[in-house]
C-alpha angles and dihedrals in degrees: 000000000000118000122247116257117209120213113235122229122252132190117257124183112256094231089061093059123089133178115263123234087214093070105120093207101094102148109075098185112138094009108127110200091174094060092047090050090053091048092050090049090054103041106012130239110321099185132042124237122244109227141172126208118252110232129200128236090276093051096256121136115255096202093250128103136206118224107228096170119030103039093146091052090049091052091050092050092050089049088056089051090051089051088051091240095115133040113252091231096044112147114256122195108241138174109221117212128184103171133066129033116309095215089052091056091052092047093048093051091054099042105034094059119102115223115234112261109245091236090057088055092048091052093045090055089049091051091053091047092049088052090059102266108141124233092248092050092051090049091051094047095051098034098241133122118267088242089061090054091050090051093051092047089051091051092049089054095057122116112291089232091058091046090053090050089050092052089048088052092240089118126046124223090249091053092047089049090053091053090055092071083095133038092210104113092190092054091046091055093044091054091047090053090049090051090058087071093049129078092214118070097162118150093245089056091051092050092048093052093047093050097041109135094016123116121241117241087238090063112117091238092056092048092048096049095039128229094254093054091047093051092043088058090055099266119154121228120202111215129191109212093182103057139018107288099170091232099325132257130301107225102192102067094170091055091048092051091048093051091047092051092047092051091047091049091053091048092048092051091049092049093047087062085075085078103268117153095223143003132200126193133192137157088240127002116209116259110271095025091142095056112126093023124109115230118219118243113245140188134206126239111269116254122234118239089257093050091047092050091048091049094050092046091051091048093049093048092047092051091046094051092044092052093044093056098034110142094015114139094214130020120220110257094244092050092049090050092048092050090052090052092049091049089056092051092049093044092051089061099037094047100042113139118279119241120224133191107264091221090056093045089062091065099036135075145200139239117220120194144132119277125221092269095052097257127128110273118203122186108190135192110032121152121204117220092246091055096055118116111273117260119253117252110284095018131104118230091256092049090049089059092041117040091182095058098121094088093074095047100069120104120253129231112305096020107130116212114208113221120224124252089248091062092048090056096048114166130219089260089059090052090052094048112121096196114127090230112117130202119266091243093054091046089055091049095049096044090050088063091046092049091052091048091050090051091053092045093052092044088061096043111059092180093055091044090052090049092050092048092048089050093051094046094047091050090054096043100044109020105029087225096125115164094358092077105036139046090211103092101210112142113194109188123198112208117219111248104177095092094051100060130019120232096021092138092065096051120109092244093052093048092049093049092046093050092048091048091050092051091052092048089057092050101043120090118265096239124055093221089063093055097088096055090043091053092048090057094043117106117254096248094053092044090053090048092053091047091051091048092052093046090048091056089058096059113120114180095154119142106214126178092221096043113058110193106156094161092052091052091049088055090048088057091050092048091050090049092049092050091041088232111199107197093191085079091060106028141030130184114258136156090263097043101040125338095061090055102050135065126270089252090056091048091052091046090055093049091045092052095046102036108016138254095290092058092047090053089055091068104027092100095055128105116259095259094046092044091052092050093047092047089055090053094046095048096044107129092000093115094230118160133182114251094257091061098046121107118217118235090007093168094047119096116253112251132195111206113223095183145317117069118020118268125230091264098045122106091246092057094055100040089116088073107078111245120221112250094250091057094051125072108301121227121222125217091275092055094251119136117248113203116232114263097032123123118271133179092254122090114265119249126225115266110252116214095188134006 
């Protein structure tokens, strides 16, 4: 057998080379001649061209050659000539062939090559980087983005066990990329071992297992502390270079909490220098933490005529622009920018610092925490009961705050006052006494008549009745005075919710209620005895708004195992239906809020209802924790709600029935629900029915707005 003889390369002038029609590569999509030209200019030609001589009609050579293998290199060289960076007759190393089929040579060159394995490229990039070549330099030399270089360096640094699995095609590139969210090789291998017992090995599952227990960079603690401060303290940030990670994950939660508390403590100390008696700080106070505390009245700094005019002009322009582009899908850039500028002007006035009485500041305190957006949240001006001014001799604490408290202390109709023995043994001198003081028994008798007359008067004057109810509710909600300040015995309770659901304070509903309550506190008079005259002068729309706010605070739709109130929950359903309450605006199902607290069967039922049986079957094999996390992802934005949060007839308009057939909320419509005996018609001793609301011989009880 004769040995193979290889043909050596020889230099041929570039202007004597032409592209061959026999080149099988006809589709040029994705072939970048410009990048190859730049690479040749930097490092020279790394591979010879395969050429064949062009012969004339008589079989003689013409001195020119066709390039049957290397057409892209030829095009790059001619581009360099066109750019005047290479001589047109520059020598090019070529292998000259005269035998065989030209098309076969071209086909062999394009099909017999072995593409570089991705891992070899990852490792090659790492070798260059280890030799001191920067990421930007590598990116420039190989015509890729710096982010691509970072990704490939990250992949090359993965656990050797994972790289071996990738080479053996037991691990996909997407899975390997997911493992690279952490540099901890031990953790990578532990997660891989755990995945062997799971049917699902999707990249999202790998990322979730690797970041379990870490805090997202979008967490309010991370935003408040700042990524730079966290990393400067030695904190580790897990970053995903292969998908959107919204800033990554902070791995050291204990460190993050410590940094947040330290920053809050510093802020609280600085704010206490304003003169406050005390300050408390917490990452997140429970909802309702200010209950039982009196909030100081405050005022805002007065605006100058110029500032007032500027504010009103900005407000008018903002309203005009908003109305002009109402319903538009996209705002013109200049309009959007102008609206943002106007919002800043308006906010600067609306949110100017409140001014408190220095004497009151000395007995009040502040709460310092982190709001839902990661900014410092300061709640100023709360007075604890023990810090209130001492009561004057002979007064109760409530009476000290409310000089006009006697109105609520008189007995109602049917309350029998027992006279003392001294009054029953009145002497002649007592009969002759001209003092205006009357006996307690007579006072009770006279005020019983007055009470009855006031009831009849209010019953015939809806506006006055509304005013009196608003006064009673506002006293209870803002002053804690209750029955000491009003003769209208309406007691609106506000049940504490903080212990029933974590994170309530950061919900949209809680923030809206808190902001509204704060605005009313700034508007209401400082002293409770001034509230009536203030309400009388208040415009009807504002009075109705205050009334609605106070009534809203009294709602209690809690379902508690120890407190069975089926009729109250039925009414909560009716109220939600009337207001067309859409809970998707206020709540969404997550692992923390729902899926982590129900059974696997309930998770699958939710996914099945929202996404169908096929989707539910996709996750029915998962462990409980993984199933809950995947259900959250699948139902995100789907608008699914558990039955208890759904509102019936959500798309139907709310109707108030004036007459005719019974409405959904009328007693006739809910007769099928058995009424307790005390809510039905009450029988007297003679067996006759006494309609509800009529007078009886028993003392009347206060109306309860909410249990």
